[in-house]
C-alpha positions in Angstrom: 26.2 174.7 95.2 26.7 173.2 98.7 29.6 174.7 100.5 29.6 172.9 103.8 31.9 169.9 104.0 31.2 167.4 106.8 34.0 166.9 109.3 34.3 165.9 112.9 37.0 168.4 113.5 35.0 171.6 114.2 33.3 169.5 117.0 36.6 168.2 118.3 38.2 171.7 118.3 35.1 173.1 120.0 35.3 170.5 122.8 39.1 171.1 123.2 38.5 174.9 123.5 35.8 174.4 126.2 38.0 171.9 128.0 40.9 174.4 128.0 38.7 177.2 129.3 37.5 175.0 132.1 41.0 174.0 133.0 42.0 177.6 133.2 38.9 178.4 135.4 39.6 175.4 137.7 43.2 176.3 138.1 44.5 173.1 136.4 46.5 175.3 134.0 48.0 177.5 136.7 51.5 176.0 136.5 51.7 176.5 132.7 50.2 180.0 132.9 52.6 180.9 135.7 55.6 179.6 133.7 54.6 181.6 130.6 53.8 184.7 132.6 50.4 185.0 130.9 48.2 185.3 134.0 46.8 188.6 132.7 45.2 186.7 129.8 43.4 184.2 132.1 40.1 186.1 131.7 40.1 186.1 128.0 41.2 182.5 127.9 38.0 181.6 129.6 35.7 184.0 127.7 37.1 183.2 124.2 37.6 179.5 125.0 34.0 179.0 126.1 32.6 181.3 123.4 34.3 179.8 120.3 34.2 176.3 121.9 30.5 176.5 122.1 30.2 177.8 118.5 32.5 175.0 117.3 30.4 172.3 119.2 27.0 173.6 117.8 28.3 174.0 114.3 30.1 170.6 114.4 26.9 168.9 115.5 24.8 170.7 112.8 27.3 169.5 110.2 27.2 165.9 111.4 23.5 165.5 112.2 21.9 167.5 109.3 22.1 167.4 105.5 23.4 170.7 104.1 21.2 172.3 101.6 22.1 175.0 99.1 21.5 178.5 100.5 22.7 181.3 102.7 22.5 179.1 105.8 24.8 176.5 104.2 27.3 179.2 103.2 27.5 180.7 106.7 27.8 177.2 108.3 30.7 176.4 105.9 32.6 179.4 107.3 32.4 178.4 110.9 34.9 175.5 110.5 37.5 177.9 109.2 36.9 180.4 111.9 37.3 177.8 114.6 40.4 176.5 112.9 42.0 180.0 112.7 41.1 180.7 116.3 42.6 177.4 117.5 45.9 178.4 115.9 45.5 182.0 117.2 45.1 180.7 120.8 48.3 178.7 120.5 50.2 181.7 119.0 48.9 184.4 121.4 48.7 182.5 124.6 51.6 180.2 124.0 54.2 181.2 121.5 54.0 184.9 122.1 54.9 184.8 125.9 57.3 182.0 125.3 59.2 183.9 122.7 59.3 187.0 125.0 60.8 184.8 127.7 63.5 183.4 125.3 64.3 187.0 124.2 64.8 188.1 127.8 66.8 185.0 128.7 69.2 185.5 125.7 69.7 189.3 126.4 72.6 188.9 128.8 74.5 186.8 126.2 73.5 188.6 123.0 73.4 192.1 124.5 69.8 192.7 123.2 66.4 191.2 123.3 66.1 189.4 120.0 62.4 188.8 120.3 61.7 192.5 120.8 64.2 193.7 118.2 63.0 191.3 115.5 59.4 191.9 116.4 58.7 188.3 117.1 55.3 188.9 118.6 51.9 187.4 117.9 51.6 189.6 114.8 54.6 188.1 113.0 54.3 184.7 114.5 50.6 184.5 113.5 51.5 185.1 109.9 54.4 182.6 110.1 52.2 180.0 111.6 49.7 180.4 108.8 52.4 180.2 106.2 53.8 177.0 107.7 50.3 175.4 107.9 49.4 176.1 104.3 52.8 175.1 102.8 53.6 172.1 105.0 50.3 170.7 106.2 47.8 172.3 103.9 44.6 174.0 105.0 41.9 171.3 105.5 39.0 171.4 103.0 36.4 171.9 105.7 38.2 175.1 106.8 39.0 176.7 103.4 35.9 178.8 103.1 36.2 180.2 106.6 39.8 181.1 106.1 38.8 183.6 103.5 36.9 185.5 106.2 40.2 186.6 107.7 40.2 189.9 105.8 37.0 190.9 107.6 39.0 190.5 110.8 41.7 192.8 109.5 39.2 195.5 108.4 37.4 195.4 111.7 40.7 195.8 113.6 41.6 198.8 111.4 38.3 200.5 112.3 38.9 200.0 116.0 42.5 201.1 115.6 41.2 204.7 115.1 40.3 204.8 118.8 43.9 204.7 119.9 44.8 208.0 118.2 43.9 211.6 119.0 44.4 215.1 117.5 45.0 216.4 121.0 48.3 214.4 121.1 49.6 216.0 118.0 49.2 219.5 119.4 51.5 218.6 122.3 54.4 217.1 120.3 56.0 220.3 119.1 56.4 221.9 115.7 59.8 220.4 115.0 58.6 216.8 115.1 55.4 217.6 113.1 57.3 219.4 110.4 60.2 216.9 110.1 58.0 213.8 110.3 55.4 215.3 108.0 58.0 216.0 105.3 59.6 212.5 105.5 56.4 210.5 105.9 54.6 212.2 103.0 57.8 212.2 101.0 58.6 208.5 101.6 55.0 207.5 100.6 55.2 209.7 97.5 58.6 208.3 96.4 57.4 204.7 96.9 54.3 205.4 94.8 56.4 207.0 92.1 59.0 204.2 92.1 56.3 201.5 92.1 54.7 203.0 89.0 58.1 203.3 87.3 59.0 199.7 88.0 55.5 198.5 87.0 54.6 197.1 90.4 51.0 196.2 91.1 49.0 199.1 92.7 48.2 197.0 95.7 51.8 196.0 96.3 52.9 199.7 95.9 50.3 201.0 98.2 50.9 198.6 101.1 54.7 199.1 100.8 54.3 202.9 100.8 52.4 202.8 104.1 54.9 200.4 105.7 58.0 202.3 104.6 56.5 205.8 105.0 54.6 205.6 108.3 55.3 203.2 111.1 56.3 199.8 109.7 54.3 196.6 110.2 51.2 198.1 111.8 50.8 200.7 109.0 51.2 198.0 106.4 48.5 195.9 108.0 46.2 198.9 108.3 46.7 200.0 104.7 46.5 196.4 103.2 42.6 196.3 103.0 42.5 199.8 101.6 44.5 198.9 98.6 43.2 195.3 98.4 46.8 194.0 99.0 47.3 190.3 98.4 48.7 188.0 101.2 52.1 187.7 99.5 52.4 191.5 99.1 51.8 192.0 102.8 54.3 189.3 103.6 57.0 191.0 101.3 56.3 194.4 102.9 56.7 193.1 106.4 59.9 191.2 105.5 61.4 194.3 103.9 60.5 196.5 106.9 61.8 194.0 109.5 65.1 193.3 107.7 65.8 197.0 107.1 64.8 197.9 110.6 67.1 195.4 112.3 70.0 196.6 110.2 69.3 200.2 111.1 69.0 199.4 114.8 72.7 198.3 114.8 74.0 200.9 112.3 72.3 204.0 113.7 73.9 204.1 117.1 77.4 203.5 115.6 76.9 206.4 113.2 75.4 208.6 115.8 78.3 208.2 118.3 80.9 208.5 115.6 79.3 211.9 114.6 79.1 213.0 118.2 75.3 213.5 118.1 73.5 214.5 121.3 70.4 212.9 122.8 67.9 215.1 121.0 69.7 214.9 117.6 69.9 211.1 117.7 66.4 210.7 119.0 65.0 212.8 116.2 67.0 210.9 113.6 66.0 207.5 114.9 62.4 208.4 115.3 62.3 209.7 111.8 64.6 207.4 109.8 64.0 203.9 111.2 60.9 202.2 109.8 59.5 200.1 112.6 58.6 201.3 116.2 60.4 198.4 118.0 63.7 199.2 116.3 63.3 202.9 117.1 63.3 202.1 120.8 66.1 199.6 120.4 68.4 202.1 118.6 67.6 204.8 121.2 68.5 202.6 124.1 71.6 201.3 122.4 72.7 204.9 121.9 72.0 205.8 125.5 71.9 202.7 127.7 72.2 204.6 131.0 69.1 206.9 130.6 66.0 207.5 128.6 66.4 211.1 127.3 67.2 209.8 123.8 64.3 207.3 124.0 61.9 210.1 125.0 62.8 212.2 122.0 62.7 209.2 119.7 59.2 208.3 120.9 58.0 211.8 120.4 59.0 211.6 116.8 57.7 208.1 116.5 54.3 209.0 118.0 54.1 211.9 115.5 54.8 209.5 112.7 52.1 207.1 113.9 49.6 209.9 114.0 50.0 210.5 110.3 48.4 207.1 109.7 44.9 208.4 109.2 46.1 210.9 106.6 48.1 208.2 104.7 45.2 205.7 104.8 42.9 208.3 103.3 45.5 209.3 100.7 46.1 205.7 99.7 42.4 205.0 99.4 41.9 207.8 97.0 45.2 207.0 95.1 44.2 203.4 94.7 40.8 204.2 93.3 42.3 206.7 90.8 45.0 204.2 89.7 42.5 201.4 89.2 40.2 203.5 87.0 42.8 205.6 85.3 42.4 203.8 82.0 38.7 204.7 81.8 37.0 208.0 81.2 34.7 208.2 84.2 33.6 210.6 86.9 36.3 210.4 89.5 34.2 211.7 92.3 31.4 209.3 91.5 33.9 206.4 91.4 35.6 207.4 94.7 32.2 207.6 96.4 31.1 204.3 95.0 34.3 202.4 95.7 35.7 204.1 98.8 36.2 201.4 101.5 33.5 201.7 104.2 35.8 200.5 106.9 38.2 203.5 106.2 35.3 205.8 107.0 34.9 203.7 110.2 38.6 204.3 111.1 38.2 208.0 110.5 35.1 208.2 112.6 36.8 206.4 115.5 39.8 208.7 115.2 37.5 211.7 115.3 35.6 210.4 118.3 38.9 209.7 120.1 40.0 213.3 119.5 36.9 214.5 121.5 38.2 212.6 124.6 35.2 210.3 124.6 37.4 207.2 125.1 40.2 208.5 127.4 41.3 211.7 129.1 42.6 214.4 126.8 46.3 214.1 127.7 46.8 210.5 126.7 48.8 208.5 124.3 47.0 205.3 123.2 44.9 205.4 126.4 47.8 205.7 128.9 47.7 208.8 131.1 49.3 210.3 134.3 47.2 210.8 137.4 48.6 211.1 140.9 45.5 212.4 142.7 44.6 211.1 146.1 41.3 209.8 144.7 43.3 207.4 142.5 46.1 206.5 144.8 43.8 205.8 147.8 40.9 203.4 147.3 38.9 200.9 149.2 38.7 197.1 148.6 35.6 195.0 148.6 35.5 194.8 152.4 35.7 198.6 152.7 39.3 198.6 153.9 41.5 201.5 152.7 44.2 200.5 150.2 46.9 203.1 149.6 49.3 203.0 146.6 51.5 205.6 148.2 55.0 204.5 149.1 55.3 203.0 152.6 58.1 203.3 155.2 59.9 200.3 153.9 59.9 201.7 150.3 61.1 205.1 151.5 63.9 203.4 153.5 65.1 201.5 150.4 65.2 204.8 148.4 67.0 206.7 151.2 69.6 204.0 151.5 70.6 204.3 147.8 70.0 208.0 147.3 73.7 208.8 147.7 74.6 206.9 144.5 72.5 209.3 142.4 74.8 211.9 140.8 72.7 213.9 138.3 71.0 216.9 139.9 67.7 216.5 138.0 67.4 212.8 139.2 68.4 213.9 142.8 65.7 216.5 142.8 63.0 214.1 141.4 64.0 211.4 143.9 63.8 213.9 146.8 60.3 215.0 145.8 59.2 211.4 145.6 60.5 210.6 149.1 58.9 213.8 150.6 55.5 213.2 149.0 55.5 209.4 148.8 54.3 209.6 145.2 55.6 211.0 141.9 54.6 214.6 141.5 54.8 215.2 137.8 55.2 213.6 134.4 58.7 215.0 134.2 59.6 213.4 137.5 58.2 210.1 136.3 60.3 210.3 133.1 63.5 211.4 134.9 63.3 208.5 137.4 62.5 206.0 134.7 65.9 207.0 133.3 67.4 206.3 136.7 65.9 202.8 136.7 67.2 202.2 133.2 70.7 203.3 134.2 70.6 200.8 137.1 72.5 203.2 139.4 70.7 202.0 142.5 70.3 198.5 143.8 67.4 196.3 142.7 65.1 196.9 145.8 65.3 200.7 145.3 64.6 200.3 141.5 61.7 198.1 142.3 60.2 200.9 144.4 60.7 203.4 141.6 58.8 201.0 139.3 56.1 200.7 141.9 55.8 204.4 142.1 55.6 204.7 138.3 52.8 202.1 138.0 50.8 203.8 140.7 50.5 207.0 138.7 50.2 205.6 135.2 46.7 204.3 134.2 45.0 203.0 131.2 41.5 204.1 130.3 39.1 201.2 130.5 37.5 201.8 127.1 41.0 202.0 125.5 42.0 198.7 127.2 38.9 197.1 125.8 39.7 198.4 122.3 43.3 197.2 122.6 42.1 193.6 123.5 39.6 193.6 120.6 42.1 195.0 118.1 44.7 192.4 119.2 42.3 189.6 118.6 40.9 190.9 115.3 44.4 191.3 114.0 45.5 187.9 115.3 42.5 186.2 113.6 43.1 188.2 110.4 46.9 187.7 110.2 46.8 183.9 111.0 44.2 183.5 108.2 46.3 185.8 106.0 49.3 183.5 106.5 47.2 180.5 105.4 46.7 182.2 102.0 50.5 182.7 101.4 51.9 179.8 99.4 55.5 179.4 98.3 54.5 179.4 94.7 52.8 182.8 95.1 55.9 184.2 96.9 58.1 183.2 94.0 55.7 184.7 91.6 55.8 188.1 93.5 59.5 188.6 92.8 62.0 190.9 94.6 60.7 194.3 93.6 59.3 195.2 97.1 62.7 194.6 98.7 64.5 196.8 96.0 62.0 199.7 96.2 61.7 199.5 100.0 65.4 199.5 100.5 66.0 202.4 98.1 63.4 204.6 99.9 64.5 203.4 103.3 68.1 204.4 102.6 67.0 207.8 101.1 64.8 208.4 104.2 67.6 207.4 106.6 70.3 209.6 104.9 67.9 212.5 104.2 66.7 212.6 107.8 70.3 212.4 109.1 71.3 215.4 107.0 68.3 217.5 108.1 68.8 216.6 111.7 72.5 217.2 111.6 72.1 220.7 110.0 68.9 221.9 111.7 68.4 220.2 115.1 70.3 221.4 118.1 70.4 220.0 121.6 67.6 222.2 122.7 64.1 222.3 121.3 
């Protein structure tokens, strides 16, 4: 059978990609890039534009100038068109729609009182899936791209492997016993309850598995990470993400109201939000809604949220074993042999990357997802290409702006941190950094002074180069995989899936929210 379908479109898309990359390189796209605020992506626009553009041109010419013959070469060539098609859509989503939606969210915040793009998770992940769904249901995937679209799952699996590099056991040791115990109980409990309910309601194993990860761990990212492990269908992932986002948005508005009506303190509410809300974006939104004039609540919520995320490797391993057992439960076979034979190789890759990250090979030991604090003179004082000394310490103008507004600061811890910053011209500790971030968030001082505090924060916060590389790669593998995933979700298949995920997800979500509220209210005090 010959798989390659002749079409001029891979060649056309390849030419357009190369042309776009050249326009970025030449500066012709500068006004658009400046408007979108996507200047930090200019490098990848050129690299990926030229790379995939060249692939599209070569493959397009081969398709048009040669006669496809049955074989491995024909099969591989047939995939290129779909890959180029997905990447073209991904370029539009990640470089266009993502920054544009972020702008709209910020612009609407003064009117709505919240950033709808952030709260509703309208980033390249969700919009990539939506773009794929719209394409397949409204315009249809072209025949010459169909075979390559199926390759999208490989992108997801590769992204999951690299995702392991962002986590470290060293982080878990610094988060405190309370967050580990509380999160461990509710993460493992939520996953277990979803698996039990799914079996009771006769849901497919793949649907139950991906829903368990999303509801139990950290929302969308956990669902995406677990999907290949349990061989989840496109519609099952879509239903899980929809359930998570709907429940999360409701919680973001309800949690602060309940917390204030119960007289909860910063630590209590942060622990509850970090445990009971399904998705990370809504955790931050609820924490800031509860305490808009500081970040103490946000810090606690993020500690619990980070702990929850770090359970992902355990849950992935659990679901892999659970799925194999469920799929072969009707047969009398050697379970160990089946697990070894069917255990997903990419899960082992994820665990290997996680183990390597725990050794500190990718980033300094005290880091979270590659970001670390360093205020040493070696980092803050460098030289440019011409050998001129460049200092990131605060200058006299910066110090004058801070001194002019210092009288407005009332809290003693913020006064002390601000004084140390003025005396040393740099932030002296992680605690000072966190304290002054709260001052910025409260908007006590005028904008020039807040800008100086932001400058001081950025000077001492750094991202490990290897982790930055992994982040970029992960983002693109997931973008590719999710756009292609969306192209496999038809309205007919959505109707066929039914509303079981929403029912089960909502039941477990409510149990998790109420259970964590009860535990926090009874056991968590305002000091840890």
